[in-house]
TORLO-640369 format. One record per residue: x, y, z of N, C-alpha, C, O in turn; residue in three letters; residue number from 1. Coordinates in steps of 0.05 Angstrom, whole numbers. Example, Ala and Ser with C-alpha at 12.3 -4.5 7.8 and 13.67 -1.06 7.14 Angstrom:
      n.u      n.v      n.w     ca.u     ca.v     ca.w      c.u      c.v      c.w      o.u      o.v      o.w    aa     i
      264     -114      156      246      -90      156      264      -66      156      285      -66      169   ALA     1
      257      -45      142      273      -21      143      258        1      157      268       23      161   SER     2
//
This chain:
      n.u      n.v      n.w     ca.u     ca.v     ca.w      c.u      c.v      c.w      o.u      o.v      o.w    aa     i
       -3       62     -327      -23       64     -348      -43       41     -344      -34       18     -340   MET     1
      -68       47     -346      -88       26     -345      -89       12     -372      -93       25     -393   LYS     2
      -84      -13     -372      -83      -29     -397     -110      -28     -411     -112      -26     -436   VAL     3
     -132      -29     -396     -159      -30     -408     -167       -4     -421     -183       -5     -440   SER     4
     -157       19     -412     -166       44     -423     -144       61     -436     -149       79     -451   THR     5
     -119       55     -429      -96       71     -439      -92       97     -423      -75      113     -429   GLY     6
     -108      100     -401     -106      124     -384      -80      124     -368      -73      103     -357   GLU     7
      -66      146     -368      -42      149     -352      -50      154     -323      -64      174     -318   VAL     8
      -42      136     -305      -50      138     -277      -31      156     -262      -39      172     -246   VAL     9
       -5      152     -268       16      169     -256       41      167     -273       44      148     -289   TRP    10
       59      186     -270       84      184     -284      105      199     -267       98      217     -251   GLN    11
      130      191     -270      151      203     -254      173      211     -274      175      199     -295   ASP    12
      188      231     -268      209      240     -285      236      236     -270      238      241     -247   LYS    13
      255      226     -285      282      221     -275      302      237     -291      299      240     -315   PHE    14
      322      247     -277      342      265     -290      353      254     -315      356      268     -335   ASP    15
      361      228     -315      374      216     -338      356      196     -352      365      180     -368   GLN    16
      331      195     -345      312      177     -358      315      149     -348      333      142     -333   GLY    17
      297      132     -358      297      103     -351      300       88     -378      282       90     -394   ILE    18
      321       74     -382      325       59     -407      324       29     -403      321       15     -422   VAL    19
      325       20     -378      326       -9     -373      298      -21     -369      296      -46     -367   GLY    20
      278       -5     -367      251      -16     -363      245      -19     -333      260       -8     -316   GLY    21
      225      -33     -327      216      -36     -299      206      -64     -294      202      -80     -313   SER    22
      203      -71     -269      191      -97     -261      173      -92     -237      180      -77     -219   ALA    23
      150     -104     -237      131     -101     -215      126     -127     -201      127     -149     -213   SER    24
      119     -125     -175      114     -148     -159       84     -151     -154       69     -131     -157   THR    25
       75     -174     -146       47     -178     -139       40     -162     -114       16     -157     -109   ALA    26
       60     -155      -98       55     -140      -74       53     -110      -78       51      -95      -58   GLY    27
       54     -101     -103       49      -73     -108       74      -55     -109       72      -31     -105   GLY    28
       97      -67     -115      121      -51     -118      130      -51     -147      128      -72     -161   LEU    29
      140      -29     -157      151      -27     -183      180      -18     -180      185        2     -167   THR    30
      199      -32     -192      228      -26     -190      238      -15     -217      231      -25     -238   PHE    31
      254        6     -215      267       18     -238      295       26     -231      301       32     -208   VAL    32
      313       26     -251      340       35     -247      344       61     -261      333       66     -282   GLY    33
      361       78     -249      366      104     -261      395      105     -272      413       92     -261   GLU    34
      399      121     -292      426      125     -303      445      138     -283      469      135     -285   GLY    35
      433      151     -263      449      164     -242      461      144     -222      477      151     -205   SER    36
      453      118     -225      463       98     -207      445       90     -184      452       72     -168   GLY    37
      421      102     -183      402       94     -163      383       72     -173      377       71     -196   TYR    38
      375       55     -154      355       34     -159      332       41     -141      335       43     -116   PHE    39
      308       44     -152      285       54     -138      262       34     -136      258       17     -154   ASP    40
      247       36     -114      222       21     -111      200       42     -109      200       60      -92   ALA    41
      180       38     -126      157       56     -126      131       41     -119      130       17     -125   LEU    42
      112       54     -107       86       42     -103       73       40     -130       69       61     -143   ASP    43
       66       16     -138       54       12     -165       29       28     -170       24       38     -191   THR    44
       13       30     -149      -13       43     -152      -12       73     -153      -25       86     -169   GLU    45
        6       85     -137        7      114     -135       31      127     -148       31      150     -154   SER    46
       52      111     -152       77      122     -163       95      135     -143      117      145     -150   GLY    47
       88      134     -118      104      146      -97      130      130      -94      129      106      -91   VAL    48
      153      144      -93      179      131      -89      181      124      -60      181      141      -42   ARG    49
      184       98      -55      185       87      -27      213       83      -17      218       84        7   LEU    50
      232       79      -36      259       71      -28      277       75      -52      268       72      -75   TRP    51
      302       82      -47      322       81      -68      349       75      -56      355       82      -33   HIS    52
      366       63      -72      392       53      -63      412       61      -84      408       56     -108   PHE    53
      434       73      -76      455       82      -94      474       58      -99      489       50      -82   LYS    54
      472       47     -123      490       25     -131      517       37     -140      538       26     -133   ILE    55
      516       58     -155      540       71     -165      540       74     -195      533       95     -205   GLY    56
      546       53     -210      545       55     -239      516       59     -249      497       53     -234   PRO    57
      513       69     -273      486       73     -284      472       46     -285      482       26     -293   GLY    58
      447       47     -276      430       23     -275      412       23     -300      390       33     -300   VAL    59
      423       12     -322      409       13     -347      399      -14     -356      390      -18     -379   ASN    60
      399      -34     -338      388      -60     -344      361      -63     -332      354      -50     -312   ALA    61
      344      -81     -343      318      -85     -331      321     -102     -305      337     -120     -304   PRO    62
      305      -95     -284      306     -111     -260      291     -137     -265      275     -140     -283   PRO    63
      298     -157     -248      285     -183     -249      274     -189     -222      289     -186     -202   ALA    64
      249     -198     -220      237     -206     -195      233     -236     -196      224     -247     -216   VAL    65
      241     -250     -174      238     -279     -173      234     -288     -144      239     -273     -126   PHE    66
      226     -313     -141      223     -324     -114      238     -350     -112      240     -365     -132   SER    67
      247     -356      -88      261     -381      -83      255     -388      -54      259     -371      -36   GLU    68
      247     -412      -49      241     -422      -22      222     -403       -7      226     -398       17   ASN    69
      202     -393      -21      182     -376       -8      190     -348       -3      175     -333        8   GLY    70
      214     -340      -11      223     -312       -8      224     -299      -36      230     -312      -56   LYS    71
      217     -273      -36      217     -258      -61      242     -240      -63      250     -228      -43   GLU    72
      253     -238      -86      278     -223      -91      275     -205     -115      258     -210     -133   TYR    73
      291     -184     -116      294     -168     -140      324     -165     -145      339     -160     -127   VAL    74
      332     -168     -170      360     -166     -178      363     -147     -202      345     -145     -218   ALA    75
      386     -134     -203      391     -117     -226      421     -114     -230      437     -116     -211   VAL    76
      429     -111     -255      457     -106     -262      461      -76     -267      443      -62     -276   ALA    77
      484      -66     -259      491      -38     -263      519      -36     -275      538      -44     -263   ALA    78
      520      -26     -300      545      -25     -314      550        1     -328      571        5     -340   GLY    79
      530       19     -327      533       44     -342      527       41     -371      521       19     -381   GLY    80
      530       63     -386      523       62     -414      538       85     -428      535      108     -422   ASN    81
      555       78     -448      571       97     -462      553      117     -477      559      141     -478   GLN    82
      532      108     -490      515      125     -506      501      147     -489      497      169     -498   GLN    83
      495      140     -464      481      159     -446      501      173     -428      492      191     -413   PHE    84
      526      166     -429      546      179     -412      544      174     -383      551      191     -366   GLY    85
      533      151     -375      530      145     -347      555      131     -336      571      119     -352   THR    86
      559      133     -311      583      121     -298      585       91     -303      566       77     -301   LYS    87
      609       82     -310      614       54     -315      619       39     -289      626       51     -269   TYR    88
      615       13     -291      620       -4     -268      614      -33     -276      610      -39     -299   GLY    89
      614      -50     -256      610      -78     -260      596      -90     -235      608     -104     -219   ASP    90
      571      -83     -232      556      -91     -208      532     -108     -215      519     -104     -236   GLU    91
      527     -128     -198      502     -143     -200      493     -146     -171      507     -158     -155   PHE    92
      469     -137     -165      460     -136     -137      432     -148     -135      415     -144     -152   ILE    93
      428     -162     -113      403     -175     -107      393     -166      -79      408     -166      -60   THR    94
      367     -160      -78      355     -153      -53      332     -173      -46      318     -181      -64   PHE    95
      330     -180      -21      308     -197      -12      286     -178       -3      290     -160       12   ARG    96
      262     -183      -13      239     -166       -6      226     -175       20      225     -199       25   LEU    97
      217     -157       35      203     -163       60      175     -150       59      170     -134       41   THR    98
      158     -157       77      131     -146       77      132     -116       84      148     -107      100   GLU    99
      115     -101       70      113      -73       76       97      -69      102       79      -84      108   ARG   100
      105      -48      116       91      -42      141       73      -18      138       60      -10      157   ARG   101
//
């Protein structure tokens, strides 16, 4: 959504919805977790899904993007959710981001 106009630029639909929110990077990636256990990277501008990774438990937590020693990372917890009936677990996973080609 464009903040200045409120215009919806793109939207994506997920089978179990997104309850944990999203996090975007300066490099144009937006990360979201799915109740199905997938963690996705989308192109911020177009909404195209570029990558997804099966963590296992429902990914209902918000992702966090941070940098350390000049490297950028994204981290997320996956533990499932009783209210949404997603698979339980106890995962915390961190990925180091690399330049897009």
